[in-house]
VOBA-1610 file (N, C-alpha, C; in pm, whole numbers, padded with zeros to 5 digits, always signed):
BEGIN
Met+00013+00530-01807Met+00096+00510-01685Met+00213+00417-01649Asn+00266+00463-01536Asn+00371+00407-01523Asn+00388+00324-01390Ala+00466+00211-01404Ala+00444+00134-01229Ala+00477+00206-01120Ala+00534+00296-01116Ala+00587+00383-00987Ala+00440+00471-00943Ser+00391+00547-01071Ser+00274+00598-01020Ser+00172+00552-00998Ile+00136+00365-01037Ile+00033+00302-01002Ile+00036+00271-00882Ala+00192+00188-00871Ala+00195+00159-00733Ala+00187+00255-00592Ser+00230+00417-00626Ser+00215+00513-00541Ser+00070+00547-00512Ala-00014+00509-00611Ala-00182+00513-00589Ala-00233+00408-00494Gly-00158+00278-00507Gly-00207+00207-00472Gly-00160+00176-00286Met-00036+00248-00286Met-00025+00284-00137Met-00123+00356-00057Ser-00125+00484-00153Ser-00231+00569-00128Ser-00371+00505-00033Thr-00415+00416-00177Thr-00575+00350-00132Thr-00532+00276-00007Ala-00446+00184+00013Ala-00380+00083+00136Ala-00402+00180+00257Leu-00328+00293+00247Leu-00361+00383+00336Leu-00481+00414+00417Val-00521+00451+00295Val-00686+00522+00333Val-00778+00369+00394Arg-00767+00252+00326Arg-00821+00171+00406Arg-00783+00125+00511Phe-00647+00080+00563Phe-00640+00081+00701Phe-00655+00172+00803Glu-00641+00323+00732Glu-00695+00423+00855Glu-00842+00417+00868Gly-00925+00354+00762Gly-01045+00378+00782Gly-01102+00245+00912Ser-01017+00172+00875Ser-01058+00019+00937Ser-01020+00058+01117Ala-00885+00137+01116Ala-00902+00177+01239Ala-00970+00267+01292Ala-01032+00349+01253Ala-01135+00443+01313Ala-01250+00389+01325Arg-01280+00303+01247Arg-01451+00223+01265Arg-01397+00103+01407Thr-01271+00080+01382Thr-01239-00001+01519Thr-01258+00056+01651Ala-01193+00186+01641Ala-01171+00257+01766Ala-01284+00316+01812Ala-01393+00366+01720Ala-01545+00384+01761Ala-01607+00272+01817Asn-01583+00163+01764Asn-01681+00034+01833Asn-01580-00067+01835Pro-01525-00086+01901Pro-01400-00205+01912Pro-01450-00324+01918Leu-01590-00370+01996Leu-01626-00487+01968Leu-01707-00496+01853Glu-01718-00484+01772Glu-01827-00478+01660Glu-01729-00491+01558Asn-01766-00623+01472Asn-01688-00674+01362Asn-01526-00673+01416Leu-01506-00705+01473Leu-01325-00702+01536Leu-01238-00794+01453Ala-01318-00916+01426Ala-01243-00962+01318Ala-01251-00934+01188Glu-01329-00902+01116Glu-01338-00837+00993Glu-01257-00746+00999Glu-01262-00616+01104Glu-01161-00489+01059Glu-01044-00562+01093Thr-00987-00655+01168Thr-00856-00676+01181Thr-00772-00753+01045Leu-00897-00841+00993Leu-00898-00869+00858Leu-00840-00769+00742Glu-00932-00678+00765Glu-00939-00544+00668Glu-00751-00469+00667Arg-00728-00462+00813Arg-00604-00408+00839Arg-00501-00487+00780Ile-00496-00626+00812Ile-00414-00710+00776Ile-00400-00706+00594Glu-00507-00698+00530Glu-00508-00685+00373Glu-00448-00563+00346Ala-00492-00440+00384Ala-00440-00321+00370Ala-00269-00306+00400Arg-00238-00354+00491Arg-00105-00374+00505Arg-00062-00444+00387Thr-00078-00603+00358Thr-00020-00673+00269Thr-00029-00571+00120Ala-00123-00508+00093Ala-00143-00421-00020Ala-00041-00320-00024Leu-00039-00254+00108Leu+00073-00143+00107Leu+00247-00183+00050Arg+00245-00304+00121Arg+00382-00385+00125Arg+00415-00410-00020Ala+00305-00478-00102Ala+00318-00530-00218Ala+00338-00404-00316Asn+00285-00267-00298Asn+00291-00191-00389Asn+00405-00094-00371Ala+00484-00122-00191Ala+00624-00041-00213Ala+00709-00128-00287Ala+00712-00234-00269Ala+00800-00292-00329Ala+00814-00300-00514Val+00642-00319-00556Val+00656-00246-00698Val+00755-00131-00725Arg+00737-00001-00602Arg+00775+00107-00651Arg+00927+00099-00606Arg+00970+00026-00532Arg+01110+00005-00526Arg+01200-00048-00670Thr+01111-00125-00706Thr+01153-00205-00826Thr+01142-00124-00945Ala+01052-00058-00945Ala+01016+00089-01049Ala+01160+00158-01057Asp+01176+00209-00933Asp+01313+00295-00895Asp+01429+00224-00934Asp+01468+00125-00888Asp+01575+00028-00957Asp+01601+00022-01098Met+01474-00016-01170Met+01484+00000-01314Met+01537+00110-01386Val+01478+00227-01320Val+01497+00353-01405Val+01647+00372-01357Gly+01687+00353-01221Gly+01829+00380-01208Gly+01931+00280-01301Ala+01882+00166-01344Ala+01961+00105-01382Ala+01980+00135-01549Ile+01856+00188-01571Ile+01865+00234-01752Ile+01959+00379-01723Leu+01943+00446-01622Leu+02010+00561-01631Leu+02158+00536-01634Asp+02198+00416-01567Asp+02340+00386-01581Asp+02395+00329-01704Ile+02290+00262-01782Ile+02387+00200-01887Ile+02346+00330-01973Phe+02284+00425-01971Phe+02308+00573-02122Phe+02411+00650-02029Ala+02452+00624-01932Ala+02583+00724-01832Ala+02700+00710-01931
//
């Protein structure tokens, strides 16, 4: 697998985690509020990290294509 596809999969997983946490909080706002808030923060951080990896992978491919052009 390449870095771009791994990062894309990580972004998808982070979005699923975030949406699941948001749904649980919407269903029971006062149950495990601190844990769900932490889950959303972790999911957001994972999404941002994977997006950065994806951007870097795209930049690397662009640089390689520029070298061969």
